[in-house]
N, C-alpha and C positions, 0 to 999 in steps of 0.2 A: 324330436326324439331320434330321428334317423341320423342326424349329424352327431349326436352324442354316441350312438352305437359305432359309427365310423371312427370317432376319436378313441373309443375304448379298444376297438379292433387294432388300430394303429399302435396304441400303447402296448397291447399284448404282443404285436409283431416286433416292436422295439425291444421288448424284454427278451424275446427269442434271439434276436440278432445279437444283443449284448453277450449272450451266453456263447456265441460263436466267434467272439473276438479273440484274436491271437496276436502275439508279438512277432516282429521280424527285425533282423538287424543286418547291416551291411556297412563295411568300412567304418565302423565305430558309431554309426547312426542307427537309431531305433525308431520303429513305427508300429502301427497297429493295422491289422487287416480284419475286415468284417465281411462275412458272407451275407450277401443280400438275398434273402429268401424269396423276395418278390420276383426277381428276374435272373436267378442263377448266376449272377456275376459277383465280383468282389470289389470292395472299395477300401482304400488305405489312406492313412495320414501319417505324416512324420514331421516333427519339428526339427528344423535345421538352421542354425545361425540366425535365430530370431525370425524365421520364415516358417509358415505352415505349408507343407507340400502335400498335395493330394494326388492320388493315382488310382486307376481302375484297371481291372482285368477280367477276362472271362473264365479263367481257370486258376488254380493255385500256382501252377508254373508261370502262367502269364502275369499274374500280379507280382510274383517275386521278381520277374524280369523287368517289369515296369518300375518297381521300387528301386532296383539297382540302376536302371537308366536315369531315373529322376535324381538320384543321389549323384551319379557321375556327371550328369548334365549341370546340376546346380554347382558342384565343385568347379567344373570347367568354366562356367559362366562367371562365377565369383572371382576366379583367378584372372579371367579376361578383364573384368572391371577394375581390378587392382593394377594391371599392366596392359592396357589396350594397345600400346605400341608394339608389343611382341608379335601380334598377329591381327588380321582383320576379322571383323565380325563374320564375314562370309566364310572365312577359313574355319572359324569355330562351328558354324552351322554345318559345314561339310564334315568336319571331324566328328561331330555328334550325330551325324547321319539324320539331320532334321529336315533337309530339303524336301523330301517326299511328304513328310508329315505336314510341313507348312503349306505345300501345294494342295494337299487334301483339304486342310482346314480353310484355305482361302476359297476353294471351290464350293465348300459347304456353305460358307457365308454368302456367296453370290447367289445361291439357289433361292 
C-alpha cells in the first residue's frame, strides 16, 4: 500500500509540474521548460533536426541561457560535421567554450 501512495503522490506532482510548463524559442527553434518543484531547478527539452536536446538550469535566466547555448552548440557542431576540413574539432571546442565543461565532467567521472 505504501508503494501505491508514493505512485499517487508522484502522479499528483507530475500534474503540478505540467501546469508549470512554458514554451521558449531561440533562432527559430522551440522548446519547453518545466519547473521542477522537487528541487527548485528547471528542465528543458527541444527537438532540433531530428535530435532531442535536453538542458537544465537553476533559474529562469540560467535555463534560457542554457537553451541558447545548446542551440548554438548544436548548430556549430552540425556545421562542423558537414565541413570538418574548415576547422579542427579542438577549435570548435574552444569556440564554443566547452573546454572547462569537458574538464569538469571528466573529473566527475573519475571520482
